[in-house]
Backbone bond lengths (Angstrom), bond angles and torsions (degrees), N, CA, C in turn:
res aa  C-N    CA-C-N  psi(-1)  N-CA   C-N-CA  omega(-1)  CA-C   N-CA-C  phi
1 M - - - 1.462 - - 1.523 109.08 -
2 T 1.340 115.73 144.64 1.455 120.78 178.36 1.524 110.91 -56.47
3 D 1.332 116.44 133.56 1.457 121.64 178.02 1.525 109.25 -80.10
4 P 1.332 118.66 116.56 1.456 120.26 -175.95 1.524 114.46 -84.01
5 S 1.322 117.52 -2.38 1.461 119.81 -174.05 1.525 110.24 -65.81
6 N 1.334 114.80 138.16 1.461 122.90 174.35 1.532 112.87 58.46
7 Q 1.307 118.61 28.77 1.452 120.40 175.56 1.519 109.43 -144.59
8 K 1.318 114.31 145.57 1.452 121.21 177.66 1.516 108.30 -96.78
9 Y 1.323 115.90 126.76 1.459 119.64 -176.80 1.519 110.30 -90.16
10 E 1.333 115.96 132.62 1.454 121.78 177.00 1.524 108.84 -119.98
11 E 1.308 116.58 116.08 1.456 121.82 -177.83 1.522 110.73 -71.50
12 P 1.331 118.45 135.50 1.469 119.33 178.67 1.527 111.04 -66.45
13 P 1.339 116.98 150.91 1.461 119.74 -179.49 1.522 111.57 -71.26
14 A 1.310 115.61 160.91 1.464 120.88 177.51 1.519 109.33 -65.89
15 P 1.345 118.61 127.97 1.466 120.53 178.21 1.534 110.47 -68.02
16 P 1.326 117.62 148.33 1.468 119.66 179.74 1.526 113.31 -60.82
17 K 1.340 116.72 -42.62 1.473 119.97 -177.79 1.522 109.08 -135.17
18 V 1.313 115.91 131.39 1.461 122.55 -170.74 1.515 109.82 -129.50
19 M 1.337 116.09 138.86 1.464 121.30 170.31 1.527 107.87 -120.84
20 A 1.330 116.84 121.85 1.461 122.84 177.36 1.524 108.04 -105.14
21 I 1.319 116.79 121.14 1.467 122.20 -174.35 1.526 109.20 -113.82
22 H 1.333 116.15 126.63 1.462 122.03 -175.19 1.523 110.69 -140.21
23 A 1.318 115.39 159.00 1.459 120.11 177.74 1.523 111.81 -75.39
24 H 1.344 117.76 -41.86 1.463 121.52 -169.34 1.525 112.27 -132.69
25 P 1.330 116.98 155.09 1.460 119.24 163.65 1.532 109.42 -56.48
26 D 1.295 116.29 139.96 1.475 129.65 -179.15 1.524 114.08 86.64
27 D 1.350 119.03 -13.11 1.465 119.71 178.82 1.533 110.71 -58.14
28 Q 1.331 116.90 -45.67 1.461 118.33 -175.20 1.524 112.25 -70.94
29 E 1.335 116.99 -31.81 1.466 118.74 179.82 1.523 110.75 -67.80
30 F 1.315 117.10 -37.22 1.462 119.94 177.43 1.528 111.94 -69.04
31 T 1.319 117.21 -33.94 1.458 120.12 -167.94 1.527 114.58 -103.82
32 M 1.325 117.68 -50.64 1.467 120.61 -170.49 1.522 113.05 -132.74
33 G 1.330 117.57 19.98 1.457 121.03 -178.31 1.514 113.38 -60.87
34 G 1.329 117.20 -35.67 1.456 120.53 179.88 1.517 111.93 -66.97
35 T 1.319 115.89 -41.79 1.466 120.55 178.11 1.520 110.97 -63.48
36 L 1.319 116.94 -44.92 1.468 120.07 -179.65 1.521 110.95 -64.45
37 A 1.338 117.40 -40.25 1.466 120.45 178.44 1.525 110.65 -63.75
38 K 1.333 116.44 -42.39 1.469 120.58 179.77 1.520 110.58 -64.35
39 W 1.321 116.72 -44.95 1.457 119.98 -179.26 1.525 111.65 -67.91
40 A 1.327 117.36 -38.33 1.464 119.80 177.54 1.519 110.56 -61.62
41 A 1.336 116.65 -42.21 1.462 120.71 178.43 1.524 111.50 -64.34
42 A 1.344 116.33 -27.49 1.462 121.22 179.48 1.522 112.30 -84.68
43 G 1.339 117.18 -3.96 1.458 120.64 176.30 1.506 115.80 109.36
44 S 1.332 118.84 1.88 1.462 120.33 178.04 1.526 110.80 -66.72
45 E 1.318 115.86 140.86 1.463 121.20 170.76 1.519 107.27 -91.00
46 I 1.323 116.87 122.16 1.465 121.19 -171.79 1.524 110.15 -122.28
47 I 1.315 114.94 134.89 1.465 122.57 175.15 1.521 107.54 -121.69
48 T 1.318 116.50 128.25 1.459 122.29 175.77 1.517 109.63 -100.50
49 V 1.326 116.00 132.75 1.459 122.09 176.76 1.526 108.52 -116.61
50 C 1.335 116.68 118.81 1.469 122.38 174.16 1.523 107.70 -103.19
51 V 1.312 116.40 116.38 1.458 120.00 -176.71 1.532 110.84 -68.60
52 T 1.329 117.17 -37.36 1.464 121.54 173.32 1.526 108.68 -116.16
53 S 1.311 115.35 171.70 1.467 119.93 175.78 1.518 111.80 -100.63
54 G 1.329 116.22 11.40 1.464 119.67 177.96 1.513 113.40 67.86
55 D 1.330 116.96 31.03 1.469 119.82 -172.05 1.520 113.62 -76.03
56 A 1.344 118.15 -7.49 1.467 118.89 172.72 1.519 111.12 -79.90
57 G 1.346 115.93 -21.40 1.459 121.17 169.49 1.504 115.14 64.40
58 S 1.314 114.54 -149.99 1.457 121.92 -176.33 1.508 109.35 -128.82
59 N 1.322 116.94 125.77 1.465 120.22 177.85 1.517 111.99 -63.44
60 K 1.340 116.12 -28.83 1.453 120.27 -172.98 1.529 112.83 -74.68
61 Y 1.344 117.17 -39.54 1.453 119.35 -169.63 1.528 115.00 -112.20
62 T 1.314 119.52 -12.72 1.452 120.19 -179.63 1.531 110.22 -88.93
63 P 1.324 118.35 136.45 1.467 121.06 -178.61 1.522 111.67 -70.66
64 D 1.332 115.34 161.26 1.459 120.38 -178.78 1.523 112.05 -61.79
65 S 1.319 116.98 -25.49 1.464 120.70 -178.12 1.533 112.87 -78.46
66 M 1.312 116.87 -9.89 1.461 120.98 -178.81 1.526 110.79 -71.15
67 T 1.323 116.58 145.16 1.463 122.57 174.94 1.533 108.36 -124.37
68 R 1.314 115.46 163.94 1.464 119.94 177.03 1.529 110.34 -59.24
69 E 1.333 115.54 -40.16 1.465 120.10 -177.24 1.523 111.64 -65.04
70 K 1.326 116.93 -35.59 1.464 120.68 178.51 1.528 111.85 -76.88
71 L 1.333 115.42 -34.91 1.457 119.22 -173.16 1.520 112.79 -74.91
72 A 1.336 117.84 -35.09 1.466 120.66 -175.21 1.527 112.87 -54.27
73 P 1.341 120.19 -52.01 1.474 118.44 -179.82 1.524 113.60 -66.20
74 I 1.328 117.37 -28.72 1.466 120.09 176.41 1.519 109.93 -63.66
75 R 1.326 115.57 -48.22 1.462 119.70 -177.46 1.532 111.63 -69.51
76 E 1.313 116.85 -33.92 1.464 119.50 176.19 1.528 110.74 -62.79
77 Q 1.334 116.31 -43.41 1.454 119.04 179.78 1.525 111.19 -67.22
78 E 1.322 117.10 -37.65 1.467 120.03 176.16 1.522 110.77 -61.04
79 Q 1.342 116.44 -38.96 1.461 118.81 179.05 1.525 111.41 -68.43
80 R 1.314 116.75 -39.23 1.470 119.54 176.18 1.528 110.58 -61.21
81 N 1.327 115.88 -42.85 1.472 119.71 178.88 1.524 110.93 -62.27
82 A 1.339 116.07 -43.25 1.461 120.15 179.77 1.525 111.07 -64.03
83 C 1.318 116.99 -40.90 1.461 120.72 178.91 1.525 110.93 -63.68
84 Q 1.310 116.19 -36.92 1.464 119.43 177.62 1.526 110.57 -62.83
85 V 1.326 116.38 -40.98 1.469 120.44 177.66 1.530 110.58 -62.20
86 L 1.331 116.60 -42.00 1.464 121.02 -177.29 1.519 112.71 -73.14
87 G 1.321 116.90 -23.43 1.458 120.22 -174.30 1.514 113.20 93.29
88 V 1.324 116.69 18.26 1.461 122.06 179.17 1.531 109.21 -74.99
89 K 1.323 115.97 133.80 1.459 121.97 -174.48 1.523 112.85 -65.79
90 D 1.318 116.52 -45.50 1.462 119.26 -172.70 1.515 109.51 -151.64
91 V 1.324 116.13 155.39 1.467 121.63 175.85 1.517 108.29 -132.98
92 L 1.320 115.69 132.01 1.452 122.69 -177.31 1.523 109.30 -117.48
93 F 1.320 116.52 137.08 1.464 121.92 177.77 1.522 108.74 -113.75
94 M 1.334 115.99 127.48 1.455 120.63 -175.46 1.517 113.42 -90.62
95 G 1.348 117.67 -18.42 1.459 120.81 172.31 1.509 116.62 82.29
96 Y 1.324 118.40 15.09 1.462 119.89 176.26 1.529 109.46 -74.61
97 P 1.342 118.45 152.69 1.468 120.93 -176.15 1.524 112.68 -71.95
98 D 1.322 115.22 128.85 1.458 122.46 179.17 1.523 110.09 -66.11
99 G 1.327 115.38 134.90 1.461 120.53 176.15 1.506 114.59 89.44
100 M 1.333 117.74 -6.76 1.467 121.21 -177.41 1.522 111.78 -131.87
101 L 1.319 116.50 25.63 1.455 121.01 -173.73 1.527 111.29 -74.42
102 E 1.316 115.32 139.33 1.459 122.15 176.00 1.526 109.16 -129.10
103 P 1.330 117.73 147.07 1.463 120.25 177.98 1.523 111.26 -79.15
104 S 1.307 115.58 65.31 1.458 122.33 -172.02 1.526 111.51 -81.14
105 I 1.344 115.19 165.45 1.465 120.60 174.50 1.527 109.78 -62.70
106 G 1.332 116.62 -36.63 1.460 119.87 178.90 1.518 112.04 -61.94
107 L 1.330 117.31 -45.16 1.462 120.91 178.34 1.524 110.09 -65.05
108 R 1.332 117.20 -41.46 1.462 119.49 178.62 1.528 110.65 -61.72
109 R 1.319 116.36 -40.79 1.468 119.60 178.65 1.529 111.27 -61.25
110 E 1.342 116.00 -44.92 1.465 119.44 -178.33 1.526 111.30 -65.33
111 L 1.315 117.41 -38.66 1.467 120.28 177.36 1.523 111.32 -69.77
112 T 1.330 116.73 -37.08 1.464 120.08 174.45 1.518 110.33 -60.51
113 R 1.325 116.32 -42.19 1.465 120.62 177.48 1.528 111.15 -57.83
114 L 1.330 116.39 -45.56 1.467 120.04 -179.14 1.526 111.74 -65.86
115 I 1.328 116.65 -40.55 1.465 119.72 179.68 1.526 110.50 -65.29
116 R 1.323 117.21 -43.52 1.464 119.69 178.46 1.524 111.41 -66.59
117 K 1.301 116.70 -35.14 1.473 120.00 -179.21 1.531 111.41 -70.31
118 H 1.341 116.75 -47.05 1.467 120.62 -173.16 1.530 113.45 -93.35
119 R 1.342 118.07 -20.87 1.453 124.21 170.58 1.542 113.24 55.97
120 P 1.329 116.87 57.79 1.475 119.81 179.36 1.515 112.24 -72.65
121 D 1.332 115.27 151.43 1.457 120.59 171.52 1.527 110.89 -77.47
122 A 1.333 116.34 -36.64 1.463 121.76 -178.30 1.518 109.96 -131.27
123 V 1.322 115.89 144.33 1.464 122.93 173.60 1.513 108.00 -118.39
124 L 1.327 116.38 133.34 1.460 122.77 177.22 1.522 109.12 -114.34
125 C 1.318 116.34 135.92 1.455 121.86 174.40 1.518 107.42 -158.82
126 S 1.309 116.77 179.60 1.460 119.37 177.00 1.524 109.99 -82.31
127 D 1.311 116.30 170.04 1.461 122.13 178.24 1.527 108.54 -86.82
128 P 1.342 118.47 111.30 1.466 119.82 -174.93 1.515 113.97 -73.02
129 T 1.335 117.54 -10.10 1.463 119.84 -178.67 1.517 112.62 -83.25
130 V 1.344 116.81 -11.05 1.466 120.32 -176.07 1.529 109.62 -91.81
131 R 1.314 115.63 115.98 1.467 120.47 -179.84 1.522 111.45 -94.79
132 F 1.319 117.06 -33.58 1.462 121.25 -177.36 1.520 109.93 -124.01
133 H 1.330 116.48 138.74 1.458 122.66 171.60 1.533 107.21 -112.46
134 G 1.324 115.85 108.68 1.451 118.84 -178.10 1.513 111.76 65.60
135 D 1.341 115.09 -150.70 1.457 120.95 -176.06 1.521 113.43 -106.11
136 N 1.346 116.71 5.64 1.474 116.50 -174.39 1.523 114.19 -139.83
137 Y 1.346 117.80 13.93 1.464 118.04 177.74 1.521 109.89 -141.95
138 M 1.329 115.86 121.24 1.457 121.65 172.69 1.523 108.19 -93.17
139 N 1.318 116.39 124.96 1.455 121.03 -177.84 1.523 110.34 -59.36
140 H 1.325 116.23 131.54 1.461 122.56 -177.59 1.532 109.83 -59.91
141 P 1.337 118.29 133.35 1.471 119.35 -179.84 1.523 113.31 -59.48
142 D 1.336 118.13 -29.97 1.460 119.88 175.58 1.526 111.77 -63.84
143 H 1.339 116.50 -36.99 1.466 119.68 178.21 1.522 110.26 -61.39
144 R 1.321 115.64 -45.54 1.459 120.12 -178.07 1.528 111.04 -67.46
145 A 1.333 116.50 -40.69 1.462 120.19 -178.40 1.525 111.24 -66.61
146 A 1.327 116.99 -43.81 1.469 120.41 -179.84 1.518 110.65 -63.14
147 A 1.327 116.69 -43.46 1.461 120.38 -178.84 1.524 111.40 -68.53
148 D 1.330 116.70 -39.53 1.465 120.46 177.69 1.525 110.53 -58.54
149 A 1.328 115.98 -49.16 1.462 120.28 -179.39 1.524 111.26 -65.80
150 A 1.335 116.73 -37.93 1.466 120.57 -179.92 1.521 111.14 -62.81
151 L 1.326 117.17 -45.29 1.459 119.86 -178.06 1.528 111.22 -69.48
152 D 1.322 117.57 -35.93 1.462 119.49 176.28 1.528 111.33 -68.86
153 A 1.327 116.49 -28.95 1.463 119.73 174.95 1.521 110.83 -70.72
154 V 1.344 116.24 -40.92 1.471 120.30 176.53 1.522 110.35 -59.80
155 F 1.328 115.98 -49.07 1.461 122.03 179.05 1.521 109.72 -144.69
156 P 1.314 116.82 123.04 1.461 126.58 12.10 1.527 115.84 -100.25
157 S 1.336 118.12 -2.74 1.461 119.30 -162.53 1.520 114.66 -66.81
158 A 1.341 117.63 -44.86 1.463 118.95 -174.02 1.519 112.20 -65.73
159 G 1.318 117.26 -33.82 1.453 120.07 -174.79 1.514 115.48 -97.88
160 T 1.321 117.78 -1.81 1.463 121.14 -175.85 1.523 109.68 -105.55
161 R 1.297 115.23 119.82 1.460 121.78 -169.05 1.524 113.72 -57.09
162 F 1.320 116.32 -44.22 1.465 118.57 -171.44 1.517 113.88 -101.33
163 I 1.336 117.90 14.60 1.460 119.80 163.94 1.527 106.32 -88.09
164 F 1.307 117.12 128.64 1.462 123.44 -174.17 1.538 110.32 55.83
165 P 1.355 117.15 62.69 1.470 120.07 -178.46 1.518 113.21 -60.85
166 E 1.321 116.72 -19.40 1.470 119.12 176.84 1.524 111.53 -62.69
167 L 1.321 116.93 -25.19 1.459 119.48 177.68 1.530 111.11 -70.51
168 L 1.329 116.93 -31.05 1.459 119.89 174.23 1.520 110.53 -63.59
169 E 1.329 115.67 -38.49 1.467 119.95 178.82 1.521 111.59 -65.34
170 E 1.346 116.27 -23.85 1.461 120.75 176.15 1.529 111.92 -84.85
171 G 1.320 116.43 -0.50 1.460 120.34 -178.97 1.514 113.91 85.35
172 L 1.329 117.75 13.91 1.467 122.18 -177.85 1.522 109.40 -96.90
173 K 1.321 115.71 99.02 1.451 121.78 -178.05 1.523 110.71 -76.39
174 P 1.326 117.41 157.73 1.464 120.45 178.75 1.524 111.84 -57.15
175 H 1.320 114.52 149.47 1.463 120.96 178.84 1.519 108.47 -141.56
176 E 1.321 116.54 130.83 1.457 121.41 179.03 1.530 109.76 -101.11
177 V 1.307 115.94 117.16 1.463 122.52 175.33 1.527 108.28 -72.72
178 S 1.325 116.45 135.78 1.464 120.37 -175.51 1.521 113.04 -77.78
179 S 1.342 116.59 -36.31 1.465 118.68 -176.81 1.516 110.28 -154.52
180 V 1.327 114.84 155.57 1.458 120.95 173.24 1.525 107.79 -124.45
181 F 1.325 115.62 145.92 1.452 123.33 177.50 1.530 107.24 -120.31
182 L 1.329 116.64 117.75 1.460 121.81 -176.97 1.523 110.00 -104.87
183 F 1.323 115.61 117.58 1.457 119.99 177.66 1.522 109.95 -84.90
184 G 1.322 115.74 146.16 1.462 120.88 176.09 1.510 114.06 84.37
185 S 1.321 117.68 7.28 1.457 120.90 179.60 1.521 110.81 -65.73
186 E 1.325 115.68 146.46 1.460 120.10 178.31 1.527 111.89 -75.19
187 K 1.326 117.55 -16.13 1.466 121.44 179.30 1.525 109.67 -131.21
188 P 1.336 117.98 71.26 1.466 119.92 179.87 1.523 111.03 -68.78
189 N 1.326 115.54 149.43 1.463 119.90 177.23 1.525 112.84 -127.66
190 V 1.341 116.24 2.54 1.459 121.71 178.19 1.522 108.56 -134.61
191 F 1.333 115.14 135.32 1.457 121.38 -179.87 1.526 108.02 -127.58
192 I 1.326 116.10 115.82 1.458 121.05 -178.99 1.525 108.65 -94.32
193 D 1.309 116.70 120.54 1.464 122.27 179.40 1.528 108.46 -72.17
194 I 1.333 116.70 112.21 1.467 120.88 -178.64 1.527 111.70 -110.67
195 S 1.337 116.11 22.96 1.461 119.52 -179.73 1.527 111.71 -55.01
196 S 1.334 116.19 -36.78 1.467 120.60 -179.26 1.522 112.58 -81.63
197 A 1.341 117.08 -8.87 1.469 120.47 -173.25 1.518 113.73 -122.19
198 I 1.338 118.14 -0.27 1.466 119.70 -175.68 1.526 111.91 -61.93
199 E 1.326 117.93 -38.00 1.463 119.79 179.99 1.524 110.81 -69.21
200 T 1.323 116.92 -34.95 1.464 120.19 175.83 1.519 110.34 -65.70
201 K 1.322 116.40 -41.77 1.463 121.03 176.80 1.525 110.70 -57.88
202 L 1.318 117.24 -47.23 1.461 121.21 -178.60 1.528 110.99 -66.33
203 A 1.331 116.89 -38.66 1.464 120.06 178.77 1.528 110.73 -64.59
204 A 1.337 116.71 -39.02 1.459 120.35 177.71 1.525 111.10 -65.80
205 L 1.320 116.96 -41.35 1.460 120.17 -179.95 1.524 111.00 -63.34
206 R 1.312 117.32 -35.06 1.470 120.54 -178.90 1.531 112.47 -65.91
207 E 1.322 117.41 -15.15 1.460 120.32 176.62 1.530 112.00 -68.91
208 H 1.324 116.77 -17.61 1.469 120.08 -179.32 1.530 109.72 -87.50
209 K 1.298 115.27 63.99 1.467 122.17 -172.92 1.522 112.52 -64.16
210 S 1.315 117.47 -34.68 1.465 119.40 -178.16 1.518 111.92 -65.98
211 Q 1.332 117.53 -21.33 1.458 121.38 -177.54 1.518 113.01 -100.17
212 L 1.324 116.80 -29.20 1.467 119.60 -175.06 1.519 113.18 -88.55
213 G 1.341 117.31 -29.17 1.457 118.43 -173.93 1.518 110.41 58.12
214 E 1.318 117.34 -130.96 1.460 122.20 178.78 1.530 112.75 -90.78
215 W 1.314 116.90 0.00 1.461 120.87 -176.46 1.525 110.26 -73.78
216 D 1.314 116.92 131.93 1.459 123.18 174.83 1.532 107.91 -104.25
217 P 1.334 118.23 110.42 1.465 120.71 -176.43 1.522 113.92 -84.61
218 S 1.322 117.69 6.58 1.467 120.68 -172.38 1.521 112.48 -57.08
219 K 1.314 117.53 -47.09 1.457 120.77 -177.08 1.524 111.13 -63.18
220 M 1.322 116.63 -43.45 1.457 120.54 -178.56 1.525 110.96 -64.60
221 L 1.343 117.03 -48.81 1.461 120.06 -177.17 1.523 112.12 -69.06
222 S 1.324 116.42 -36.57 1.465 118.98 176.76 1.522 110.45 -64.78
223 G 1.331 116.61 -36.50 1.464 120.79 176.64 1.517 111.75 -65.22
224 W 1.350 116.30 -42.98 1.458 119.72 176.72 1.531 110.51 -59.26
225 A 1.338 115.51 -47.27 1.460 120.52 -176.33 1.526 111.24 -63.64
226 K 1.321 116.69 -38.81 1.465 120.34 178.46 1.519 110.69 -65.93
227 E 1.316 116.56 -41.65 1.457 121.26 -179.94 1.530 110.42 -64.05
228 Q 1.334 116.85 -41.96 1.461 120.10 -177.94 1.524 111.87 -71.18
229 G 1.329 116.95 -24.99 1.450 119.65 -177.43 1.513 115.67 -94.34
230 K 1.321 117.81 -12.07 1.468 119.29 -168.42 1.520 113.04 -67.01
231 A 1.329 118.25 -26.70 1.469 119.85 -178.21 1.522 111.99 -62.19
232 Y 1.338 116.14 -29.21 1.460 119.59 -179.25 1.524 111.91 -116.14
233 G 1.319 116.96 19.56 1.454 120.84 175.23 1.521 114.09 72.07
234 M 1.314 117.71 23.33 1.458 121.81 178.23 1.523 109.82 -89.60
235 E 1.309 116.76 138.49 1.457 120.71 177.20 1.524 111.76 -67.30
236 A 1.326 116.45 -31.58 1.464 121.38 179.67 1.517 108.39 -154.69
237 A 1.326 116.72 136.31 1.462 120.46 -178.74 1.518 110.24 -149.77
238 E 1.322 115.06 161.16 1.459 122.74 168.54 1.521 107.23 -120.97
239 A 1.332 116.08 133.83 1.460 122.11 -173.20 1.527 110.19 -105.07
240 F 1.325 115.62 140.38 1.459 122.55 -179.54 1.527 110.12 -139.13
241 K 1.313 114.57 154.67 1.456 120.55 161.29 1.524 105.91 -93.60
242 R 1.319 116.79 115.69 1.460 121.94 -179.66 1.510 109.44 -101.59
243 M 1.326 115.88 130.56 1.451 122.20 174.42 1.521 108.37 -117.02
244 V 1.314 116.82 125.48 1.466 122.50 177.14 1.520 107.04 -96.25
245 L 1.307 117.00 119.80 1.457 122.22 -169.67 1.525 111.30 -100.82
246 G 1.320 115.38 160.70 1.449 121.16 175.11 1.502 112.87 81.98
247 R 1.322 115.03 -175.55 1.461 121.57 -178.96 1.521 110.14 -78.00
248 P 1.343 117.91 147.18 1.460 120.99 176.58 1.525 110.37 -59.74
């Protein structure tokens, strides 16, 4: 973690246009919902991309009668509801199968298409290099696969003219993303103060009823946010590794 001693921290401004890319519905609410809510309130235009529809669901809370086909539209609607709470402009579902995601050329092409079409200034995703979080959570392979493909789409694919030339035929010109924000990185260098947005984050997460059941995650998420913010005296924060891309 960045050492805050003898330095004044300056939070980066909200990007004008943001694309948040995730494997499943509810991923962004657990990880970066506070940041997205804060940026939306500041005027950022935000698009959420769910690579899967979360149709593998949760063994703990879904009944035995549930099927993947029934669960997918439920989780999609929950994500739309959560995005509405956060102030996210739009949510896109790519339809890849939950639990079997691979960072394939096909997925990279589709994400490149979306980046060229929507032309975000910043892309947010998880850090695909992190396999373990602490001593009791193994990072979901879908999280790593989605983030791997997303970052490869950001660079070099979205900005390189003759990678996926078929996209040029669709009228999708190259686009260079200015920065990426990686959640869950072991060495974060940016801390977004979400003190004003933590309740919005929690309200958005509660929209994922099929996954939470009767569990209230407020205490856990508030604890995470407090821990991430304490280095700079923030009551609640979300930590990222930020990379500023391109020439100065």
